[in-house]
C-alpha positions in Angstrom: 84.7 38.0 -32.2 83.0 40.3 -29.7 82.0 42.7 -32.6 80.3 39.7 -34.3 78.3 38.9 -31.2 77.1 42.5 -30.9 76.3 42.8 -34.5 74.5 39.5 -35.2 73.6 37.5 -32.1 72.6 40.3 -29.7 69.8 41.7 -32.0 68.4 38.2 -32.5 68.5 37.5 -28.8 66.8 40.8 -28.1 64.0 40.1 -30.7 63.4 36.7 -29.3 63.2 38.1 -25.8 60.9 41.0 -26.8 58.5 38.9 -28.8 56.8 37.0 -25.9 56.5 40.3 -24.0 54.7 42.0 -26.9 52.3 39.0 -27.3 51.5 39.0 -23.6 50.8 42.7 -23.5 48.7 42.6 -26.6 46.6 39.8 -25.2 45.9 41.7 -22.1 44.8 44.7 -24.1 42.4 42.6 -26.3 41.0 40.7 -23.4 41.1 43.2 -20.5 38.6 41.5 -18.3 37.1 38.1 -17.6 33.6 37.6 -19.0 31.1 36.4 -16.5 28.9 33.5 -17.6 25.2 34.3 -17.5 22.6 31.8 -16.5 19.6 31.3 -18.8 16.4 29.3 -18.2 14.7 28.1 -21.4 11.1 27.0 -21.0 9.5 24.8 -23.6 5.9 23.8 -24.1 4.7 20.8 -22.1 6.9 18.4 -20.1 10.6 18.0 -20.0 10.6 15.1 -22.6 13.6 14.6 -24.8 11.4 13.1 -27.5 9.1 16.2 -27.9 9.6 18.7 -30.7 9.4 21.6 -28.3 12.3 20.2 -26.3 14.3 19.8 -29.5 13.7 23.5 -30.3 14.8 24.4 -26.7 18.0 22.4 -27.1 18.8 24.2 -30.3 18.2 27.5 -28.7 20.4 26.4 -25.8 23.2 25.5 -28.2 22.9 28.9 -29.8 23.0 30.7 -26.4 26.2 28.7 -25.6 28.1 30.9 -28.1 27.4 33.9 -25.9 29.0 32.8 -22.6 25.8 31.4 -21.0 24.9 28.3 -19.0 21.5 27.2 -20.1 18.8 25.1 -18.3 16.0 23.7 -20.4 12.7 22.8 -18.8 9.1 22.1 -19.7 6.6 24.6 -18.4 4.9 21.8 -16.5 8.0 21.3 -14.4 8.5 25.0 -13.7 8.3 26.0 -10.1 6.9 29.3 -8.8 9.6 32.0 -8.6 12.3 29.7 -10.2 13.1 32.4 -12.7 14.6 34.5 -10.0 17.6 32.1 -9.9 18.5 33.0 -13.5 19.9 36.1 -15.2 17.6 35.6 -18.3 14.4 33.6 -19.0 
């Protein structure tokens, strides 16, 4: 009975125990560091008006930028305040 345990059950138990450890270690190798979210200011022509075509283009660009770990703010240039770009990583 003990020989059956050592031959069949123990290797399966070892494999089931080792599998989560391997997955955890491989994940830490693939994703070694946390990615910092960058802030982006998107300026569009005119006012901040959801009905304008320029704002629609800005929103599309904002959606695209969202795939690259960014937080976007979309504004019309008429609402832009002096030195506001300093609060963002990219404009």
